[in-house]
N, C-alpha and C positions, 0 to 999 in steps of 0.2 A: 313270117306268117303271124297274123294276129288272131286271137281267139278270146272269147269271154267265158268265164265260169263264175256263177253266182254274182253276176253284175260287175265283176272286176276284170279289167283287160290284162291280157298276158301276151307276150311275144315269144315265139320259138326261134332260136338261133342255132344254126349248124356251123361248126367250125373245125379247123384242123389245128392240132397242137404238135408242132415239130419237136419241141424239147421232150415231151412225154411220149412221142411216137404213136400218135393215134388221132382219132376224131371224136367229136362230142356233140351233144345236143344240150341246150340249156333253155329252161323256161324262165322268163323274166316277168315279174310283176311290173307293169308299166303304168300303174294308177297314180304314182307320185311324180315328183319333179325329175327324178332320175330312175332308170330301170334297176330292179333288185333281183338278183338270181335267187330263185326259190327251189328249183329242181335241176339236177345235172346228171347226165349219163355219159360215160366215157368208154369207148372201145379202144383197147390197146392193140396196136399192130404187133407189138413185141411178143405178147403171150396169148393173144386171142380172147382175152377176158373182157366182159362188159361189167362196169360197176355203176352204182347209182348212189347219189347223195341228195338229201333234202336239207335245205338251209332255213326252212321256216316250218313251224308246226301247224299253222292254220290254212294250209293249202287244201282246197276242196278235193274230196276223194275222187270225183269225176275227172278233175284235172290230172291227178296222179295216174289214174287208169289210162287216160288219153295219152299222156306223156310217155308212159312205159310202152304203150302200143306203137307210138311214133318212133321211139328209140329202137325197138325191135325191127321195125320196118325200114328205117333210114340208116341205121348203123350196121356195119358188116359183120355182125356176130354170127359165128358158125358153131359156137359151143352150145349144145342143147341144154335145156333146163334139167335138173335132177328128176328122176322118175318119182311117181307118187309113193312108192314103197320106201323112199328114203335112201335109195342108192345114190351113188355118186355119178356125176356126168361123165360121159366118155371124154377122153382127151381130144384136143383139136387135131384133126388130121394133118400130117406133115405135107408140106407142099409149098 
């Protein structure tokens, strides 16, 4: 899927990582000669956690918001976010 933020083209890539036992989304800047990963979200099947990495500082905020919403929608995260009072998230249900 291709999308543009602030006039710069990006491409969203979904993949599976057998070695790390999970699935991921990455947002690539495709404005240059070769794609550059700028944002990365990974869902671990092993522990049910989703992690996020940013590899560039100048990613438009709207792109970050869109990417995190896509990661929540497309990756199978079942661990809820911490509550607003600062409590910890409940553990992933067994199953």
